[in-house]
VEXTORFI-38059 format. One record per residue (C-alpha): x, y, z; residue in three letters. Coordinates in steps of 0.02 Angstrom, whole numbers, plus 50000, padded with zeros to 5 digits. Each point is the difference from the previous one (the first is absolute). Layout:
<sites>
XYZALA
...
</sites>
This chain:
<sites>
526564874352028MET
498814995949857LEU
499574982149958VAL
499004995149847ILE
499364982049978ALA
499164990249863PHE
498834985350008LYS
500034988549846PRO
498634988249945GLY
498145002650029HIS
499505014850107ASP
501545009149936GLY
500435015850095ALA
501365012650044VAL
500245007850172ALA
501105013550073ALA
500535001650180VAL
501005015150051GLY
500705004250172ASP
498854987950088GLY
498365004449914ARG
498974994149856LEU
500205012549859VAL
498984990949869MET
499354982749954SER
499364997949826LEU
499154984049936GLU
500024996949812SER
498144996149997GLU
499515017350064LYS
499495013949878ASP
498804987949913SER
501294987149950PHE
499534981550005ALA
499804992250172ARG
501544990150060PHE
501105008749865SER
501834995749996THR
501305013650029LEU
499925012449854THR
501195013949940PRO
498565012050027VAL
500024996350187THR
501865003350012LEU
499885016049899LEU
498615006350114GLU
501114997050150LEU
501495008649916ALA
498915014849952ASP
499475002850178HIS
501564996050101LEU
501165013549936GLY
501594990950050GLU
500924983949970LEU
499974986650136PRO
501394994350114ASP
499374982049999VAL
499134990749860VAL
499114984250053ALA
499014986449914ILE
498994986250073GLY
500374982149961GLY
498874989849888TRP
499924982849926ASN
499594995549818SER
499224983350052LYS
498735009050109VAL
499395011149859ASP
500154987649861ALA
499145004849838GLY
499675018150055ARG
500875016049946SER
501195004250140ALA
501765005550036LEU
500824984950080HIS
501415005550114VAL
501384987550030ARG
501864997849989GLY
501055015050049SER
498525011949991PHE
498824991850119GLY
499844990450163ALA
498624988249944GLY
498284996850070TYR
500394990850161PHE
501175002150148GLY
500095010250156THR
501865002949974ASP
499945002049809ALA
500835016849969VAL
501105006649860VAL
500935016350036ALA
501405008449902ARG
500605016649937ASP
499335005249831SER
499445015049900SER
498325007449948PHE
500025011549850PHE
501795004650042GLY
499795002750186LYS
500894987850118PRO
498684990750099VAL
499834984950112ARG
499094986049911TYR
498884989050111PHE
498874985449970SER
499084988650122SER
498764986349981SER
498165002249970HIS
499734991250164GLU
501035013450091ARG
499015013949912SER
498464993950093HIS
500884997550168ILE
500875017150005TYR
498545009449920GLY
498874994450140ALA
501305004150135ILE
500535016749929GLY
498205006349981MET
499454993850171ALA
499985011550152PRO
501735002850067ARG
500304991150167GLY
501234990850107GLU
499654981649971HIS
501184986250054PRO
499064989249876LEU
498625003149872GLN
499144988049881ALA
499745002449815VAL
498764989749905LEU
500284999549812VAL
498584991249914TRP
499785002649816GLU
499894990049840GLY
501654991250031ILE
500615002250175THR
499114995150161GLY
501145002150151SER
500255008750165PHE
501645009050040TYR
500685005250170LEU
500955016349992VAL
501115005950141ASP
500365017550067ASP
501415002149871ARG
498734996549862HIS
500764983349953ARG
498954984549958VAL
500514987950133VAL
498744986449965ARG
498894994649856THR
498434989650029VAL
499394992949837PRO
498134996150008VAL
499224997149830LEU
500725004749830ALA
498915009049871GLN
498535004750113PRO
499425013849884GLY
500094988549849ALA
498944986850090ARG
498715013150041PHE
499895006449821ALA
500054982549928ALA
498364995450081LEU
499115013949902PHE
500794993449839GLY
499424982050036ILE
498225006250019CYS
500075012049852ASP
499534992049832PRO
500915014249907THR
501664995050079PHE
500854985849907THR
501584999150106GLY
501715008149993GLY
500705014350102PHE
499025005750154VAL
498965015449954ARG
500545014050113LEU
498285007350030ASN
499144983550046ASP
500505001150185SER
498975015850026GLY
498494992249916LYS
500124984350107LEU
500135011050155MET
498355008349953ALA
499164983049969LEU
500594992950165ALA
498825011750095ALA
498524991049916PHE
500554982650065GLY
500024990650164ASP
501814997450065PRO
499334986750117GLY
499254989549862SER
500294981250014ASP
499674996749817ASP
501194985249968PRO
500245004349814GLU
500495017750042VAL
501154994550138ALA
500864987849884GLN
500385013249869VAL
500655012150133VAL
501154987050076GLU
500624994949825ARG
500405018349964LEU
500965001450163LEU
501034984549964LYS
500535004249822LEU
501875003049975ASP
499835013049863ASN
498635011549933LEU
501055006849855PHE
499154996149889PRO
498304996750080VAL
499674981349978PRO
498175002349965LYS
499844983849902ALA
500424990350157GLU
498345005950075PHE
498934994049857ARG
499324986550111ASP
499375012950127SER
498265007750001PRO
500865017150017LEU
500814998249828TYR
499185013649889ASP
498535001150121CYS
499905018749979GLY
500765012950117VAL
498285006150060GLU
499394982450040SER
499674995150178GLU
501394987149992LEU
501265013249947ALA
499465012050139LYS
500104986350130THR
501684994449941ALA
500665018050003ALA
499425001950181ALA
500754983250055VAL
501675003349914LEU
500075017550075THR
499774992750175ASP
501194985349971ARG
501425010449929LEU
499935011950150PHE
499954985850123ARG
501574992149924VAL
500975016250024PHE
499235004650167ALA
500394982750074ASP
501805001949940ALA
500105017250080ALA
499384994250168VAL
501154984849996LYS
501615007949938HIS
499985018750042LEU
500185008150170PRO
498435007550068GLU
499845018850024GLY
501165005949861ILE
499395011349856PRO
499484992549834LEU
500325008349833ARG
499114993049847ILE
500565000849817SER
499574991849839GLY
498384999749898GLY
499074990150130CYS
500175015550109GLY
498645007949896LEU
498754987250067ASN
499065010350129CYS
499194984250076ASP
501704992950039TRP
500675016750065ASN
498545001350121ALA
500324982350054ALA
501825003550038TRP
499505014550112ARG
498704988750087ALA
501244985750025LEU
500715008250155GLY
501734992649979HIS
500875015949943PHE
500215016950090SER
499515009249840GLU
499694996649817VAL
500605011549859PHE
499584998449816VAL
500705012849877PRO
498795006849871PRO
501154993549857CYS
500194982950084THR
499874991049830ASN
501335001349863ASP
499525018049967SER
501095003550152GLY
501464989149951SER
501025014049923ALA
499795009850162LEU
500494984750101GLY
501634998649899THR
500325018750022ALA
499784998050187ILE
501164984850001ASP
501345009849903ALA
499785015050115TYR
500194989250155ALA
501584992249927ALA
500755017149981ALA
499415007850163THR
499584986150118GLY
498225006650021ASP
498534992149901PRO
498655011850067TYR
499315013649885ILE
498755013950009ASP
498674997549873TRP
498295005949939ASP
498794989249901VAL
499775014049874TYR
501714997149926GLY
499574999449815GLY
499935013449867LEU
498925016050000GLU
498524999849882PHE
500435005849823VAL
498895013749929ARG
500454996149819ASP
498405007549933THR
498495009850061ALA
498244992849998PRO
498965006449855ASP
498995014750072PRO
498604995649881ALA
499844983250085ARG
500635003650177TRP
499485014750110ARG
501365005650122HIS
499775006850175ARG
501095001050156PRO
499764985350118LEU
498705002550131ASP
500004984850117GLU
498215002950065ASP
499325001449824ALA
500984984749940LEU
499414990150150ALA
498215004349955ALA
500304994049823GLU
500734983950061ILE
498544997250120ALA
498835001249849ARG
500894984849927GLY
501335007849890THR
501664990749975VAL
501505011850008VAL
501764997649931ALA
501095007250136TRP
501875004549971VAL
501155008450126GLN
501875001950012GLY
501214985649967ARG
499374982649966TRP
500034986450134GLU
501354987150006ILE
499374982149997GLY
498384993549921PRO
498695008250112ARG
499175016549958ALA
500115010550159LEU
499115015949953GLY
501205007549871ASN
499464989749848ARG
498224994650043SER
498224997849946LEU
498905006350141LEU
498144996950024ALA
498634999450136GLU
500064984150104PRO
498174996750039PHE
499234991349851ARG
500454982649937ARG
499715006849824GLU
501535011250026THR
501064984650026HIS
499354992749838ASP
500255016049907LEU
501825001950052LEU
500394982049949ASN
499165003849832ASP
501035015949979ILE
501594990550043LYS
499474985549883GLN
500294986750130ARG
499114985450076GLU
498415003950099PRO
500554989750152TYR
501485011650030ARG
499805010850157PRO
500095018950000ILE
501055007450139ALA
499545014850109PRO
501055014750056CYS
499525006950170ALA
500505014350112ARG
500844994150157VAL
498655009550095GLU
498674988349931ASP
500834983250024LEU
499184995350164GLY
498255003849935ASP
500214992349831ALA
501004984550042PHE
500234988150143GLN
501895003150010GLU
500665017750003ASP
501884997749973PHE
500825010949868GLU
500494991749833ASP
500475013949879PRO
500664987649871HIS
498444989149987MET
500794983550054LEU
498774992350127TYR
498224994150001PHE
498835005650137ARG
498164997450035ARG
498725012649943VAL
498885007350141ARG
498965012849902ASP
498714990449904ARG
499765014849881ARG
501704996349918LEU
499314987649876LYS
501165004249855ALA
501604996650098VAL
499414985050106THR
500634983449928HIS
498944984950003VAL
500784994050164ASP
499665016850087GLY
501805006349985SER
500805014849918ALA
501815004749951ARG
500075017850066VAL
501235014049960GLN
499995010750157THR
500295018449963VAL
500695013050122SER
500175018849972ALA
501894997950013GLN
500114984949883GLY
498965006449857ASN
499305017650030PRO
499065001449833ALA
499144983350018GLN
499605003550183HIS
499225016649958ALA
498834991949872LEU
499554986250121LEU
499615013050132SER
498865009249879ALA
499124983649963PHE
499824996450188ALA
499175017450023ARG
498724995249869ARG
499694981550035THR
500564996850179GLY
501514989349955THR
501715003749923GLY
500064984249893VAL
500114998349810LEU
500274986349873CYS
501825000849944ASN
500684989849855THR
501475002549885SER
499965012149854LEU
500654989649857ASN
499584992449832PHE
499654981250023ASN
501634990349996GLY
501085015950019HIS
500815009850139GLY
499365016350075PHE
499555014449881ILE
501245014050016ASN
499665012649860ARG
498565011149951MET
499854993049825SER
499754982550069HIS
498845006250137LEU
498865008749875VAL
499994984849883GLU
499574988550148TYR
498595010850067CYS
499225002949827GLU
500104981549957SER
499304993950169ARG
498615012450027GLY
500865009350145ILE
499345017950002THR
501045008050137HIS
501895000350025MET
501075009550125VAL
501845003549976VAL
500735009450147GLY
498865014850029ARG
499264999149822ASP
498274992649982TRP
499374995249826TYR
498184995349965ALA
499394993249836ALA
498855011949909THR
</sites>
C-alpha cells in the first residue's frame, strides 16, 4: 500500500509512506527555495518523478484560512479538507487520482501532529501514551489508548508558540505588528540563554503575564505593549534577554504543572509542534521525571505535518500507525554541473587530510546522500568547522549572515560524548541541550554553558562518523561545528550549481560531495 500526503500552508510538504515505511518526505523549502514555502507544484513533481507508481491513498492535511490570514496558502476546507482542529476530524471517500481509483483521506492539522509523533515513536505496547502538541496555535495534551485512539484531550494554553515569538516582536523595533514571524521563536530561544529565568524584575514579569493571558496573538497586538519598557527595547538588550528567559521558564511550568496534575505518571510522552524544536524545553521534559520516556521526532514542527497525515491515513487503512523511517528521507544531491576546474581542484576524499585542513581553521561545505527531513542539518547538508576557537563561531554566523548571538551546534561521535559533555545520551537528531564538559569547545558552547549536540554513530551516519574519527585522531576529540548548508532565508542546498555559487560568494574554499573533494585554487 502506498500513501501520499500533502501539507498546505506554510512549511508545505509532500510525504510518501509505503508498506509501513517512510519512502520520502519533501519540504517545499528544500533545494534553496524560500524558508517556510507553501506547497508548490515542483515539490509534487519531484515526488512523482521518484516514486514510479501511483498511490493507493491520497491524503491532505486540514488547514484554516483564518490561521494563515494574509499569507499565500492553500486553504483546505469543505469536502476537500478536515479543517485545522479536531481529534475526530476525518474525511474519507473513494476518489480517483489521474485516472486511478484511490481512497481519498483528510484529517485535521491537529491530528497530523498527534499521529506523526505516535507513528515515528518507538513501537511498543502501551495501554496509554501521552502526546503533547504545542505549536503556534495548539497547546494541549492527548491521551492515546492501545488502539491508537485519542481518549482524552487536556487543553492547557492556546497559541504557545505564537506567545513565544510575539515577545521577540514586541522587543524588536523593526517589527510593526501583524502575523507572527515564523523564525522569531528560534531567535528568542537563543536569547533566553543570556537571561536569568529567576529574575524578579516586576516590569518583565508583568509583560510575561500579559502575554500568557492574551486571548489571541494573530495578529500580534504589539501596540498594546506600548506602555511597557520592553516595547522596541531592542532584541539584544538586557531587558529582552531577561524576558526571554522568564517566558521560557513560565511557559514550560504552565505545561509541566498541567502534565503532573492531569496525566498518569509513568507513561511515555511524545512531543509534536514547533515548540518541540526548543531544546531547553525538551531537556526539561526529560528531567521532569513524570514520564517513562520522551520522544521528539526530527520533523516535530510543521515540516513533518505531511508525514503525520500520511501516517494517519496509513493507520486508517491498516490499523497500525507505526512506520520504519530514516531521517535522511529527502532527495539525493543533484550534480547539475561540474565545478570549474580552473577554479576548483578535485581530489578523492581523504578523511585524515580533510581533518587536518579543518583543524587549521578551514570551513568545509559537506554534502552526503539524501537530505535530512526536518529543519536540522544532521551531517548530510552541513557546514563543518573546528570547534575550539570562539572566532570560528563568529565566522560561521558571518558566513550564514545571521545574528551574532545565535549559537553554533556541534556534532560529536558517540564515543566522545562522556569526555566532551556532562550527559552522554545519544541524540542523533539534535533535539536536546546538554552541558559542555570540555573547556576547549569554545565555538560550540553557548553563553549558558550548554550545547545542542548531534550525536553520530558509525551506523547512523558512516561518512560523518569517519570524518569525526579522523578529526579525533588529530585533535583528541571527535567533535566539530555543524550548521546547516543554506542560503540565508532558504532551505538546504541540493544541487552543485547552487553549492558552487554559495561557496564562491561566501568565501568557502573547500567542499565535499560524496567522495569528491574540491578545493579552491
